[in-house]
C-alpha positions as CSV (number, residue, x, y, z in Angstrom):
1,M,0.0,0.0,0.0
2,K,1.4,3.4,-1.0
3,K,1.4,5.9,1.8
4,E,0.9,9.6,1.2
5,R,0.7,12.5,3.6
6,Y,-0.5,16.0,2.5
7,E,-0.1,19.3,4.2
8,I,-2.5,22.0,3.0
9,G,-2.1,25.7,3.8
10,N,-5.0,27.8,4.7
11,P,-6.1,30.4,2.1
12,K,-7.5,33.7,3.3
13,I,-11.3,33.6,4.0
14,Y,-13.3,36.5,2.7
15,V,-16.8,37.4,4.0
16,G,-18.7,39.5,1.5
17,N,-21.8,41.7,1.7
18,L,-21.7,42.3,5.4
19,I,-23.9,45.4,5.2
20,V,-25.9,45.1,2.0
21,G,-27.0,42.1,-0.1
22,E,-26.7,38.3,0.5
23,R,-23.7,37.4,2.6
24,Y,-21.2,34.9,1.3
25,I,-17.9,33.3,2.5
26,E,-15.2,32.2,0.1
27,P,-11.5,31.4,0.0
28,Q,-9.2,33.9,-1.7
29,G,-5.5,34.0,-2.6
30,K,-2.9,31.4,-2.9
31,T,-2.3,28.2,-0.8
32,L,0.3,25.5,-1.0
33,I,-0.6,21.8,-1.0
34,E,2.4,19.5,-0.4
35,N,2.8,15.7,-0.5
36,K,5.2,15.1,2.3
37,W,6.1,11.6,1.1
38,T,6.9,12.3,-2.5
39,G,7.8,16.0,-2.4
40,D,5.3,16.9,-5.1
41,S,3.4,20.2,-4.5
42,C,0.6,22.3,-5.9
43,E,0.3,26.0,-5.6
44,L,-3.4,26.7,-5.9
45,E,-4.9,30.2,-6.3
46,F,-8.5,30.9,-5.3
47,K,-9.5,33.8,-7.7
48,I,-11.0,37.0,-6.2
49,R,-14.5,37.7,-7.6
50,G,-15.1,41.2,-8.9
51,G,-16.0,44.1,-6.6
52,W,-19.5,44.8,-5.4
53,L,-20.3,46.8,-8.5
54,S,-18.8,44.2,-10.8
55,T,-21.1,42.3,-13.2
56,N,-18.2,39.8,-14.1
57,S,-19.0,36.5,-12.6
58,D,-16.1,34.6,-14.3
59,N,-14.0,34.5,-11.1
60,I,-16.7,33.3,-8.8
61,H,-15.4,30.0,-7.3
62,A,-12.6,30.0,-9.9
63,I,-9.3,28.3,-9.1
64,E,-6.0,28.0,-11.0
65,G,-2.9,26.2,-10.0
66,H,0.3,24.4,-10.9
67,I,1.5,20.9,-9.8
68,R,5.2,20.4,-9.6
69,N,7.2,17.3,-8.9
70,S,9.9,17.0,-6.1
71,Q,12.5,18.6,-8.5
72,G,10.2,21.7,-8.9
73,I,9.4,20.9,-12.6
74,E,5.8,21.9,-13.5
75,K,3.9,18.8,-14.6
76,Y,0.2,19.9,-14.6
77,K,-1.9,23.0,-14.7
78,I,-5.2,23.0,-12.8
79,M,-8.2,25.3,-13.7
80,G,-11.9,25.4,-13.1
81,K,-14.4,26.2,-10.3
82,Y,-14.3,24.5,-7.0
83,S,-18.1,24.4,-7.0
84,G,-18.2,22.7,-10.4
85,E,-15.7,21.2,-12.8
86,I,-11.9,21.2,-12.3
87,K,-9.6,20.2,-15.1
88,A,-5.9,19.2,-15.1
89,L,-3.8,19.7,-18.1
90,N,-0.8,17.5,-18.5
91,L,2.0,19.9,-19.7
92,E,4.1,17.2,-21.2
93,T,1.4,15.6,-23.4
94,G,-1.1,18.4,-23.7
């Protein structure tokens, strides 16, 4: 059985619409996920949605990240929405 142990950093947590509108809580900014057994890591960014006057909803729940092996070589790109579909692109094979 292969053992793996992950350490996940805490992203910033944002609370929106405290005064007006429907309140929401969401992660924002970058966090690091590390596999302590293999040395592989993922730097994951939780995108910031637009300001309170913004009509652009593309960044709502959006994430983007890069997975690197223990030598620091980028192997995959991750993109999508944590409330929906997340895709991983193999950078070696496309």
